[in-house]
N, C-alpha and C positions, 0 to 999 in steps of 0.2 A: 348177349354176353353179360354175365352177372357182374355186379359191382366188385365182388371179391376177385374175379378174374382180371378186371381192369386194374384193381389195386396192385396185382402182382406184376403189372407192367410199369409201375411207378418206381422212381429212383430216389425218393426222398431220403436224405441223409447220406447218399453216396457221393463220391468225388470221382470225376472222370477227367482223363487227360486225352486230348485229341491232337495227334501230331499232324502237321500239314494243316493246322487249324485255321490259317488265314486263307486257305485255298477255297475253290468253288465247293467241293464236297465237304471239306472240313468245316466250313461255316455252317452248312446245312446240318451236319452231324452235331456240331456243338450246340446249336439252338435247340434241336430236338431233345438232346440229353438234358439241357438246362430246363426246358419246359416240362420235362418229365420229373423234375425235382432235384436233379443233381447239381452240385457245384462243379463248374467246368473250367478247365485250364486249356486254353487254345495255345498250342506250342508250334512255333514255326521258325524257320531259318530267318525269315524277315520279321524281326521282333516288332518293328513299328506297325506293320500290318496286323500282327497278332494282337497287339494292344488295341488297335482300332476296332478289330472284330469283337474283342471282349467288351469294349466300351459300348458297342451297339447292343450287346446283350444286357449289360448292366443298366442301360438307359430304359430298358423294358422291365426293369425290376428283377432280373435274373442274376444269379451269382456267377461271376465269370472273371477270369484273370488271363491276361496275355503274357506269354513268356517266350523269349528267344531261345531256340535250341538248335544245336547241330546234332542230329540223331546219329551221325557216324562217329561221334566223339564220346567216349565213355564218361569223361569228366563233365561235359555239357549235359548229358542225359542224367547224371547223378545230381547235378545242380537243379535241373528241372524237377526231379523228384523231391529234392529238399525244399524248393520254393513252393511246390504244391502242398507239401505236408505243413510247412510253416503257415500257409494261408488258410488251409481247410482241414488240417488234422491228419491227413493220410491219403491213400489212393485205393480206390476200389475197382476202377474201370480204366483200361488203356485201349485206345483205338489207334492202331498203327496204320494211319491213313497217308502219311507223307510218302511221296514217290515221285520219280521222274517219269514222264510220259511224253507230253507234247514237245518237251525240250530235246528229246533224243533225235539225232540226225536220221532222216528217212532214207536210209541206204540199206543195201543187202548186208546181212550180218558178217559176210566175208570181207566187206569193205569198211566196216565200222572201226574207227580208230581205237586202238587199244585203251587209250585213256577214257573213252566213253564206255567201253565194256566194263572197265574197273569201276567207273563212277556209278553206273546204273546198279551194279551188283552191290556196291557199298551202301547206296541210299535205299534201294528197294528191298534188299535182303538183310544185310548186316545191320542196318538201322533198326529194323524191327526186333532183331535179337538183342541189340544193345538196350533198347528201351524196355523190353521185357525184363531184362536183367536188372535195370534200374528201379523198377517198381516191385520186384519180387518180395523184397523184405517188408515193405509197407503192406502189401496185400496179405502176406502171411501173418503179420502181426494183427491184422484186422479180421482174421478168420477165413480169408479167401478173397477171390476177386474174379474179374473177367478180362481177358485179353482178346480183342477182336482185330484180326488182320484184314487189310483191304487187299484181296487178291484180284482176279480178273477172269472173265470168260476167255481172254487170250491165253491164259495158262494152259488151257486144254485144246487149243487149236493149232499150236505150233506157230513158228514165225521168228521174229527178230529178238533182240536182247530183252525187250520189255516182256515178251511172253516167257522167255527163259527165266527172268527174274521172278515173275509171278508164280511160275511152277515151282521154283525153289522155295518161295514163301509158303506154298501149299504144303510142301514136305516139312518145313519148319513148324507149321501150325500143328501138324499131327505129332511131331516129335515133342514139342513143348506141352501139348495136351497130356501126353503120357508122363512126362517128367514133373509137371506142375499140378496135375490132377490130384495126386495124393495130398497136396497142400491146400486143396479147396479152390484152386485157381483153374477155371475153365478157359480153354483156348480154342477159338473157332475163327472162321474166316467168311467173309462175304465176297462173292465173285460176281461183280456187276457185268451186264452186257453193255450195249451202246448207251452211254449217258449223254443226255442233251444238255451240255453246258459248254462253256467257252473252250476249256482244254480238250474235251472230247471232239468238238467240231474242228479244232485246230489240227488235231492228229488225223482226223478223217472227215474232211468237209462234207457238208450236206449234199453237195452236188457231185461228189466223187463217185465214179462208177463202181468202185469197190464197196461203197456203203450200200448201194442198191443191190449188189450181188449178195452181200452178207444178209441184208434184210430178207431176201427171198428164201433164205435157209431157216429163218426163224418162224416157227409155227404160230406163236402168239404175238404179243405186243413187240413191235420192232425196236423201239427205243423209248426212253423215259427220262424225266428229270430226276435229279438226285433224291428228291423227296420220296420217290418210289422205293428207295432203299431203307427207309426209316422203320418200316414194320419189322424187318429182319434185324436191324441194328438194335432196336429196343427189346426185342425178344431175347437176343443174345446177351444184352447188358443187364436185364432185369431178373428178378426172382422167377418169372415165368419160364425162363430158359435154363434153370439150374441143372437139368438133366441132359443138357446138350454139351458135348465136349468132343474135340478132335474132328469137327465137321467143317466142310466147306459148302456153304449154301449158295447156289446159283440164283441170281435174280436177273433174269435175262430173256423172259418170254419163251423159254424152252429152247434157246439157242444151243446150249450145252446140256446133254442128257447123259446120265451115268447110271448103269444098272448096279 
């Protein structure tokens, strides 16, 4: 790979916001974006943990800020955008990573309490829409930007409310790509498979028979740490991915295949 190609994966001068930034994948995403040169805002409902995660990056000489946000509240999302702009001058990249998964009651969707149905759809779907709206003006002023939604292999496999919410997010990804593309804002999604981290193993324990059954259907790598998502993240966030828009990229060992 030539140095010019590597340079196109750099994010120097960019500003990135990662929702769910204090979580397992959010922290990995935030560090990767910062190490690629971006100033990073880690936004999370748990503001104290967001600040701690940002301090860990800052202690390594990276530019980072932790901010509390309720992604289901338009005023809170607008405040996040304002704080990011005040600190770093604007917003170029939004990673809609915040979601409910391990917290969701493990019951049949017919037995899921209505309040949980509403809560999951508000966080996993509406939250991404609200945050996209909050950063639109700044991205437009800066000549464009990137929105990367965190989907899931589960979106294409059917199942409970989590799968329903992630399939809705896939639809929103395509819709936003069409509406924001003319403004220079590319919108794509990453659909991970089985991620080896605490939330993933809490949702589906390593010794659960279902995990072995699922692994048997995956032709390639069965599961992976969150770090295996970073190549796709940096491609979609960087100049190297400027021609990619409205796509959902599966990173799952071939678990989900689409013609």
